[in-house]
Backbone as a chain_set.jsonl record, in Angstrom:
{"seq": "XXXXXXXXXXXXXXXXXXXXXXXXXXXXXXXXXXXXXXXXXXXXXXXXXXXXXXXXXXXXXXXXXXXXXXXXXXXXXXXXXXXXXXXXXXXXXXXXXXXXXXXXXXXXXXXXXXXXXXXXXXXXXXXXXXXXXXXXXXXXXXXXXXXXXXXXXXXXX", "coords": {"N": [[1.884, 20.864, -2.798], [1.353, 17.482, -2.836], [0.918, 15.382, -5.622], [-0.442, 12.692, -7.55], [-0.748, 11.026, -10.505], [-2.253, 13.145, -11.399], [-4.053, 13.636, -9.372], [-4.865, 15.252, -6.281], [-3.298, 14.921, -3.073], [-4.955, 13.419, -0.276], [-6.17, 14.327, 3.012], [-7.648, 13.416, 5.141], [-8.476, 12.34, 8.422], [-10.407, 10.989, 9.781], [-12.493, 8.821, 11.822], [-13.27, 6.593, 10.26], [-11.327, 6.593, 8.229], [-9.025, 6.203, 9.752], [-9.518, 3.631, 10.523], [-8.746, 2.126, 8.333], [-5.954, 2.334, 8.643], [-5.675, 0.849, 10.919], [-6.437, -1.698, 10.161], [-6.065, -2.283, 7.384], [-3.557, -1.17, 5.898], [-2.661, 1.097, 3.25], [-1.643, 0.409, -0.18], [1.611, 0.5, -1.816], [2.957, 2.301, -4.591], [5.339, 2.105, -7.309], [6.752, 4.627, -7.306], [6.615, 5.369, -4.638], [8.606, 3.969, -3.356], [10.96, 5.356, -3.906], [10.527, 7.646, -2.385], [10.273, 6.648, 0.187], [12.346, 4.814, 0.961], [15.272, 5.223, 2.715], [18.112, 7.193, 1.704], [20.955, 5.463, 0.647], [20.3, 3.166, 2.029], [19.97, -0.413, 2.174], [17.713, -1.694, 0.006], [16.361, -4.17, 0.244], [16.797, -5.102, 2.85], [15.669, -2.936, 4.202], [13.043, -3.18, 3.309], [12.321, -5.633, 4.486], [11.985, -4.876, 7.117], [10.05, -2.92, 7.001], [7.947, -3.382, 5.188], [5.349, -5.466, 3.733], [4.509, -8.194, 1.589], [1.676, -8.223, -0.357], [-1.067, -10.211, -1.527], [-2.457, -8.654, -3.227], [-4.487, -6.554, -5.375], [-7.501, -7.776, -6.756], [-8.248, -8.051, -10.018], [-9.827, -7.587, -13.252], [-9.456, -8.54, -16.616], [-10.321, -8.643, -19.923], [-12.328, -10.51, -19.332], [-11.092, -12.29, -17.612], [-10.039, -12.942, -14.337], [-7.436, -11.804, -12.189], [-4.642, -11.307, -9.965], [-2.852, -8.407, -8.904], [0.028, -8.307, -7.422], [1.01, -6.477, -4.519], [2.949, -4.109, -2.58], [2.799, -3.384, 0.842], [2.608, -1.394, 3.858], [4.361, -2.709, 6.695], [2.971, -4.44, 9.535], [1.907, -4.085, 12.967], [1.732, -6.386, 15.785], [-1.032, -6.326, 16.39], [-2.183, -5.925, 13.963], [-2.353, -3.38, 12.965], [-1.003, -0.605, 11.091], [2.533, -0.152, 11.01], [3.268, 2.448, 11.153], [1.341, 3.869, 12.454], [0.727, 5.901, 15.11], [0.481, 5.993, 18.759], [-1.387, 7.969, 19.331], [-2.953, 7.776, 17.136], [-2.011, 8.857, 14.691], [-0.192, 9.319, 11.616], [3.129, 8.449, 11.352], [4.726, 8.825, 9.169], [3.57, 10.646, 7.499], [4.129, 12.648, 5.487], [5.395, 11.2, 3.447], [3.717, 9.122, 2.984], [2.405, 5.983, 1.755], [0.992, 5.594, -1.553], [-1.6, 4.32, -1.517], [-2.52, 5.139, 0.918], [-2.225, 7.896, 0.982], [-3.819, 8.917, -1.064], [-6.439, 8.206, -0.884], [-9.497, 8.315, 0.834], [-12.346, 8.598, 3.034], [-14.042, 9.895, 1.384], [-15.348, 10.564, -1.983], [-13.75, 8.657, -4.512], [-10.985, 9.783, -6.425], [-11.481, 10.096, -9.914], [-10.413, 7.34, -11.763], [-7.887, 7.159, -10.546], [-7.167, 4.989, -8.881], [-7.042, 2.88, -10.709], [-4.909, 3.799, -12.267], [-2.838, 3.729, -10.417], [-2.683, 0.964, -9.888], [-2.031, 0.146, -12.46], [0.536, 1.192, -12.677], [1.849, -0.405, -10.813], [1.451, -2.908, -11.979], [2.95, -2.554, -14.332], [5.462, -2.302, -13.159], [5.871, -4.896, -12.307], [5.883, -6.22, -14.778], [8.175, -5.163, -15.94], [10.036, -6.081, -14.246], [11.077, -4.533, -12.11], [12.575, -2.863, -9.214], [10.438, -2.845, -7.408], [8.985, -5.181, -8.109], [10.988, -7.101, -7.494], [11.209, -6.738, -4.745], [8.667, -7.575, -3.878], [8.811, -10.313, -4.576], [11.005, -11.083, -2.966], [10.051, -10.535, -0.324], [7.855, -12.277, -0.232], [9.24, -14.729, -0.438], [10.601, -14.668, 2.001], [8.479, -14.986, 3.666], [7.133, -12.796, 4.594], [4.325, -11.554, 4.574], [1.072, -10.196, 3.79], [-2.428, -10.532, 4.516], [-5.003, -11.256, 2.069], [-6.607, -8.523, 0.383], [-9.467, -8.63, 0.303], [-10.089, -10.201, 2.51], [-9.187, -8.614, 4.593], [-10.864, -6.421, 4.234], [-13.272, -7.564, 5.022], [-12.821, -7.845, 7.746], [-12.712, -5.149, 8.392], [-15.354, -4.376, 7.774], [-16.697, -5.804, 9.744], [-15.874, -4.447, 11.943]], "CA": [[0.863, 19.832, -2.654], [1.719, 16.237, -3.517], [-0.082, 14.823, -6.533], [-0.107, 11.438, -8.213], [-1.662, 10.808, -11.626], [-3.097, 14.321, -11.508], [-4.962, 13.766, -8.223], [-4.216, 15.81, -5.089], [-3.241, 14.11, -1.862], [-6.027, 13.637, 0.692], [-5.646, 14.533, 4.369], [-8.663, 13.075, 6.129], [-8.048, 11.453, 9.503], [-11.614, 10.655, 10.538], [-12.52, 7.471, 12.405], [-13.314, 5.593, 9.177], [-10.022, 6.565, 7.562], [-8.076, 5.586, 10.69], [-9.796, 2.19, 10.534], [-7.848, 1.542, 7.331], [-4.623, 2.249, 9.251], [-5.722, -0.191, 11.948], [-6.748, -3.018, 9.608], [-5.607, -2.514, 6.016], [-2.759, -0.054, 5.375], [-2.71, 1.235, 1.797], [-0.543, -0.156, -0.961], [2.609, 1.366, -2.422], [3.25, 2.26, -6.024], [6.796, 2.18, -7.443], [7.284, 5.944, -6.921], [6.705, 5.447, -3.181], [9.896, 3.427, -2.906], [11.937, 6.448, -3.973], [10.255, 8.566, -1.28], [10.282, 6.008, 1.496], [13.605, 4.145, 1.31], [16.31, 6.227, 2.992], [19.298, 7.181, 0.837], [22.037, 4.592, 1.096], [19.8, 1.953, 2.681], [19.775, -1.611, 1.355], [16.257, -1.751, -0.14], [15.818, -5.459, 0.664], [16.772, -5.096, 4.324], [14.676, -1.945, 4.603], [11.719, -3.765, 3.044], [12.06, -6.67, 5.493], [11.588, -4.213, 8.367], [9.01, -1.9, 6.82], [6.912, -3.731, 4.212], [4.857, -6.83, 3.542], [3.995, -8.488, 0.25], [0.247, -8.524, -0.343], [-1.529, -10.844, -2.768], [-2.824, -7.524, -4.06], [-5.828, -6.309, -5.895], [-8.107, -8.72, -7.696], [-8.711, -7.255, -11.15], [-10.325, -8.375, -14.379], [-9.098, -8.065, -17.936], [-10.856, -9.521, -20.962], [-13.128, -11.573, -18.734], [-10.304, -13.149, -16.725], [-9.598, -12.252, -13.124], [-6.092, -12.098, -11.712], [-4.189, -10.385, -8.929], [-1.651, -7.61, -9.083], [0.65, -8.268, -6.09], [1.417, -5.144, -4.088], [3.683, -3.914, -1.335], [2.037, -2.617, 1.824], [3.384, -1.203, 5.087], [4.353, -3.789, 7.683], [1.978, -4.232, 10.585], [2.188, -4.445, 14.352], [1.033, -7.639, 16.124], [-2.49, -6.158, 16.389], [-2.626, -5.758, 12.585], [-2.325, -1.977, 12.537], [0.186, -0.15, 10.372], [3.663, 0.18, 11.886], [3.436, 3.902, 11.19], [0.247, 4.467, 13.217], [1.196, 6.204, 16.46], [-0.485, 5.758, 19.841], [-2.465, 8.956, 19.22], [-3.605, 7.494, 15.85], [-1.477, 9.705, 13.628], [0.778, 8.645, 10.752], [4.455, 9.01, 11.597], [5.389, 9.105, 7.887], [2.515, 11.308, 6.733], [4.617, 13.36, 4.294], [5.793, 10.245, 2.405], [2.813, 7.979, 3.1], [2.172, 5.254, 0.501], [-0.09, 5.993, -2.447], [-2.888, 3.804, -1.064], [-2.913, 5.887, 2.117], [-2.201, 9.336, 0.724], [-4.726, 9.367, -2.119], [-7.78, 7.661, -0.686], [-10.087, 8.561, 2.141], [-13.751, 8.194, 3.09], [-14.779, 10.652, 0.37], [-15.376, 9.937, -3.305], [-12.435, 8.353, -5.087], [-10.689, 10.547, -7.641], [-11.726, 9.245, -11.079], [-9.334, 6.637, -12.436], [-6.592, 7.15, -9.868], [-6.86, 3.627, -8.415], [-6.617, 2.116, -11.885], [-3.582, 4.25, -12.666], [-1.9, 3.203, -9.429], [-2.504, -0.467, -10.152], [-1.33, 0.019, -13.737], [1.952, 1.435, -12.394], [2.351, -1.61, -10.141], [1.466, -3.959, -13.007], [4.108, -2.27, -15.184], [6.663, -2.605, -12.369], [6.046, -6.356, -12.372], [6.211, -6.584, -16.16], [9.549, -4.761, -16.227], [10.852, -6.666, -13.173], [11.744, -3.433, -11.419], [12.822, -3.075, -7.792], [9.146, -3.167, -6.778], [8.777, -6.605, -8.371], [11.965, -7.887, -6.744], [10.862, -6.668, -3.323], [7.513, -8.47, -3.676], [9.334, -11.685, -4.619], [11.851, -11.253, -1.784], [9.225, -10.608, 0.889], [7.119, -13.549, -0.285], [10.215, -15.782, -0.129], [10.881, -14.578, 3.435], [7.247, -15.207, 4.421], [6.664, -11.515, 5.117], [3.155, -11.348, 3.733], [-0.186, -9.674, 4.325], [-3.637, -11.231, 4.048], [-5.635, -10.707, 0.872], [-7.428, -7.339, 0.681], [-10.876, -8.929, 0.568], [-10.184, -10.701, 3.892], [-9.036, -7.462, 5.478], [-12.096, -5.621, 4.13], [-14.287, -8.249, 5.829], [-12.517, -7.458, 9.116], [-13.129, -3.752, 8.531], [-16.83, -4.331, 7.829], [-17.113, -6.334, 11.041], [-15.554, -3.441, 12.96]], "C": [[1.297, 18.606, -3.47], [0.57, 15.779, -4.411], [0.461, 13.524, -7.116], [-1.163, 11.232, -9.28], [-2.683, 11.942, -11.746], [-4.054, 14.538, -10.347], [-4.21, 14.356, -7.032], [-4.276, 14.833, -3.915], [-4.433, 14.437, -0.956], [-5.412, 13.798, 2.076], [-6.651, 14.184, 5.451], [-8.066, 12.147, 7.193], [-9.238, 11.106, 10.401], [-11.533, 9.201, 11.03], [-12.509, 6.387, 11.32], [-11.969, 5.482, 8.468], [-8.969, 5.916, 8.464], [-8.309, 4.084, 10.796], [-8.944, 1.48, 9.485], [-6.458, 1.351, 7.923], [-4.561, 1.115, 10.27], [-5.877, -1.594, 11.374], [-6.067, -3.278, 8.259], [-4.829, -1.304, 5.481], [-2.714, -0.076, 3.848], [-1.464, 0.727, 1.088], [0.386, 0.922, -1.522], [2.567, 1.236, -3.937], [4.771, 2.383, -6.144], [7.403, 3.517, -7.013], [7.411, 6.096, -5.411], [8.049, 4.942, -2.674], [10.966, 4.508, -2.895], [11.769, 7.423, -2.807], [10.555, 7.922, 0.07], [11.614, 5.367, 1.899], [14.678, 5.205, 1.534], [17.506, 6.078, 2.053], [20.372, 6.303, 1.462], [21.593, 3.308, 1.766], [19.737, 0.801, 1.681], [18.266, -1.793, 1.216], [15.644, -3.065, 0.337], [15.752, -5.554, 2.188], [15.721, -4.109, 4.831], [13.278, -2.515, 4.432], [11.368, -4.817, 4.086], [11.57, -6.071, 6.8], [10.349, -3.342, 8.223], [7.843, -2.275, 5.92], [6.482, -5.189, 4.336], [4.446, -6.973, 2.079], [2.533, -8.878, 0.396], [-0.112, -9.274, -1.617], [-2.019, -9.794, -3.751], [-4.249, -7.524, -4.547], [-6.252, -7.413, -6.85], [-8.739, -7.874, -8.798], [-9.192, -8.173, -12.269], [-9.903, -7.712, -15.681], [-9.548, -9.106, -18.948], [-11.568, -10.749, -20.387], [-12.37, -12.512, -17.813], [-9.855, -12.349, -15.513], [-8.194, -12.732, -12.754], [-5.727, -11.061, -10.664], [-2.965, -9.613, -9.403], [-1.018, -7.504, -7.687], [1.173, -6.877, -5.764], [2.3, -5.212, -2.854], [2.816, -3.058, -0.433], [2.916, -2.396, 3.049], [3.277, -2.432, 5.99], [3.344, -3.442, 8.776], [2.514, -4.646, 11.951], [1.456, -5.759, 14.653], [-0.494, -7.522, 16.118], [-3.061, -5.944, 14.983], [-2.595, -4.331, 12.08], [-0.995, -1.657, 11.867], [1.299, 0.209, 11.357], [3.858, 1.687, 12.025], [2.308, 4.613, 11.941], [0.704, 4.656, 14.667], [0.103, 5.915, 17.49], [-1.65, 6.745, 19.796], [-3.14, 8.912, 17.846], [-3.267, 8.508, 14.768], [-0.475, 8.888, 12.829], [2.151, 9.266, 10.964], [5.28, 9.196, 10.324], [4.43, 9.843, 6.946], [3.01, 11.943, 5.43], [4.983, 12.424, 3.143], [4.904, 8.999, 2.421], [2.588, 7.302, 1.745], [0.956, 5.788, -0.26], [-1.461, 5.575, -1.922], [-3.378, 4.434, 0.224], [-3.132, 7.361, 1.769], [-3.249, 9.822, -0.272], [-6.131, 8.803, -2.022], [-8.239, 7.991, 0.711], [-11.556, 8.157, 2.082], [-14.613, 8.923, 2.06], [-14.784, 9.937, -0.968], [-13.954, 9.773, -3.85], [-12.193, 9.22, -6.311], [-10.832, 9.643, -8.872], [-10.447, 8.657, -11.675], [-8.028, 6.509, -11.693], [-6.218, 5.75, -9.363], [-6.372, 2.77, -9.573], [-5.218, 2.518, -12.33], [-2.51, 3.755, -11.703], [-1.625, 1.728, -9.666], [-1.793, -0.708, -11.476], [0.172, 0.247, -13.542], [2.585, 0.227, -11.717], [2.461, -2.755, -11.145], [2.685, -3.784, -13.922], [5.412, -2.58, -14.454], [6.939, -4.104, -12.355], [6.499, -6.773, -13.768], [7.666, -6.258, -16.491], [10.544, -5.321, -15.203], [11.719, -5.615, -12.481], [12.01, -3.805, -9.96], [11.537, -3.473, -7.073], [8.874, -4.665, -6.903], [9.717, -7.457, -7.515], [11.71, -7.845, -5.246], [9.664, -7.55, -3.006], [7.99, -9.919, -3.625], [10.133, -11.987, -3.355], [11.012, -11.415, -0.517], [8.384, -11.879, 0.909], [8.03, -14.707, 0.091], [10.512, -15.836, 1.364], [9.646, -14.843, 4.299], [6.685, -13.948, 5.048], [5.503, -11.042, 4.255], [1.971, -10.814, 4.525], [-1.327, -10.543, 3.811], [-4.185, -10.541, 2.804], [-6.545, -9.534, 1.245], [-8.886, -7.66, 0.998], [-11.084, -9.486, 1.979], [-10.066, -9.55, 4.882], [-10.261, -6.553, 5.411], [-13.214, -6.241, 4.971], [-14.071, -7.918, 7.305], [-12.968, -6.024, 9.354], [-14.646, -3.637, 8.635], [-17.347, -4.808, 9.177], [-16.844, -5.348, 12.167], [-16.608, -2.374, 12.945]], "O": [[1.574, 18.715, -4.664], [-0.593, 15.788, -4.008], [1.67, 13.3, -7.163], [-2.357, 11.263, -8.982], [-3.827, 11.722, -12.143], [-4.793, 15.523, -10.333], [-3.054, 14.008, -6.793], [-5.201, 14.029, -3.8], [-4.865, 15.587, -0.878], [-4.252, 13.44, 2.285], [-6.501, 14.631, 6.588], [-7.249, 11.278, 6.885], [-9.097, 10.952, 11.614], [-10.61, 8.464, 10.684], [-11.814, 5.38, 11.454], [-11.528, 4.379, 8.144], [-8.119, 5.166, 7.986], [-7.386, 3.34, 11.127], [-8.472, 0.366, 9.715], [-5.845, 0.302, 7.721], [-3.513, 0.496, 10.457], [-5.496, -2.573, 12.016], [-5.551, -4.371, 8.023], [-5.365, -0.509, 4.709], [-2.727, -1.142, 3.233], [-0.385, 0.63, 1.672], [0.006, 2.082, -1.68], [2.191, 0.199, -4.483], [5.43, 2.735, -5.165], [8.476, 3.531, -6.41], [8.239, 6.879, -4.945], [8.566, 5.437, -1.672], [11.785, 4.568, -1.978], [12.752, 7.963, -2.3], [11.037, 8.587, 0.987], [11.966, 5.384, 3.078], [14.96, 6.0, 0.637], [17.863, 4.968, 1.66], [20.654, 6.396, 2.656], [22.422, 2.442, 2.048], [19.485, 1.008, 0.494], [17.592, -2.027, 2.22], [14.502, -3.068, 0.796], [14.762, -6.031, 2.743], [14.977, -4.405, 5.766], [12.425, -2.355, 5.305], [10.219, -4.884, 4.525], [10.804, -6.713, 7.519], [9.672, -3.056, 9.21], [6.842, -1.559, 5.888], [7.156, -6.014, 4.952], [4.082, -5.997, 1.422], [2.195, -9.762, 1.183], [0.463, -9.013, -2.673], [-2.001, -10.011, -4.963], [-5.077, -8.36, -4.186], [-5.456, -7.912, -7.646], [-9.648, -7.084, -8.545], [-8.984, -9.385, -12.227], [-9.98, -6.492, -15.832], [-9.208, -10.285, -18.848], [-11.427, -11.864, -20.887], [-12.962, -13.45, -17.28], [-9.358, -11.229, -15.638], [-7.824, -13.886, -12.972], [-6.422, -10.059, -10.499], [-2.16, -10.105, -10.194], [-1.468, -6.709, -6.862], [1.712, -6.186, -6.629], [2.381, -6.238, -2.179], [2.172, -2.114, -0.892], [3.875, -3.139, 3.259], [2.244, -3.101, 6.038], [2.925, -2.293, 8.913], [3.443, -5.445, 12.064], [0.638, -6.199, 13.845], [-1.183, -8.51, 15.869], [-4.272, -5.798, 14.819], [-2.79, -4.093, 10.888], [0.001, -2.354, 12.059], [1.042, 0.8, 12.406], [4.552, 2.138, 12.936], [2.323, 5.839, 12.051], [1.025, 3.689, 15.358], [-1.043, 5.633, 17.14], [-2.77, 6.403, 20.176], [-3.807, 9.862, 17.437], [-4.139, 8.956, 14.024], [0.033, 7.876, 13.312], [2.325, 10.47, 10.778], [6.413, 9.673, 10.389], [4.492, 9.666, 5.729], [2.375, 11.79, 4.387], [4.89, 12.816, 1.98], [5.301, 7.944, 1.926], [2.58, 7.968, 0.709], [0.029, 6.352, 0.321], [-2.384, 6.389, -1.886], [-4.545, 4.275, 0.582], [-4.1, 7.982, 2.208], [-3.541, 11.017, -0.323], [-6.919, 8.908, -2.962], [-7.457, 7.95, 1.66], [-11.962, 7.444, 1.165], [-15.787, 8.596, 1.889], [-14.276, 8.821, -1.077], [-13.091, 10.632, -3.67], [-13.084, 9.382, -7.146], [-10.337, 8.516, -8.854], [-9.524, 9.384, -12.041], [-7.129, 5.812, -12.163], [-5.047, 5.375, -9.422], [-5.404, 2.022, -9.435], [-4.426, 1.664, -12.729], [-1.406, 3.405, -12.12], [-0.474, 1.291, -9.647], [-1.031, -1.666, -11.602], [0.988, -0.427, -14.171], [3.727, -0.126, -12.012], [3.453, -3.485, -11.156], [3.367, -4.756, -14.244], [6.363, -3.068, -15.064], [8.092, -4.533, -12.387], [7.404, -7.595, -13.91], [8.315, -6.993, -17.235], [11.745, -5.063, -15.287], [12.924, -5.793, -12.299], [11.71, -4.918, -9.527], [11.558, -4.355, -6.214], [8.568, -5.332, -5.915], [9.285, -8.422, -6.886], [11.971, -8.825, -4.549], [9.646, -8.209, -1.966], [7.609, -10.667, -2.724], [9.952, -13.04, -2.744], [11.243, -12.332, 0.27], [8.219, -12.493, 1.963], [7.631, -15.579, 0.863], [10.66, -16.918, 1.933], [9.75, -14.917, 5.523], [5.845, -14.026, 5.944], [5.672, -10.243, 3.334], [1.884, -10.96, 5.744], [-1.195, -11.211, 2.785], [-3.864, -9.386, 2.528], [-7.18, -9.55, 2.3], [-9.48, -7.027, 1.871], [-12.136, -9.268, 2.58], [-10.767, -9.519, 5.893], [-10.656, -5.975, 6.424], [-14.015, -5.519, 5.565], [-15.04, -7.729, 8.041], [-13.543, -5.716, 10.398], [-15.166, -2.899, 9.472], [-18.328, -4.273, 9.693], [-17.491, -5.393, 13.214], [-16.536, -1.424, 13.724]]}, "num_chains": 1, "name": "protein.A"}
């Protein structure tokens, strides 16, 4: 059983959970890159084909709000995740990004979202591969809309 930050992976595929796949695919954490990028692949070329840079989560610290930019799966022209099949299944289920694999329509595991964002924040602070991929994709114009805009689309659905 895959775990992240002590939380077990979820496996729900109900209509509400599939709506996320159709509108707002979940974000990656740095550990996802190790699972998702094929051995020997150029991570920048792979990212150009498989990921987008998202403005990321809007968070607050000491009364100041800021964003933690994230990587998210690339999308098809209709906005759905490139990994969502015609029969609405995930074609990379076993290595699905953190934001897909650990969240569903049920209650959120306590603190897991904060830990995921903390890992992304640390990746930026240390200028790891994750950070460089975000910068690269932004430079190439391979970007996703802000999460709050995508949530508004989901609510309208």
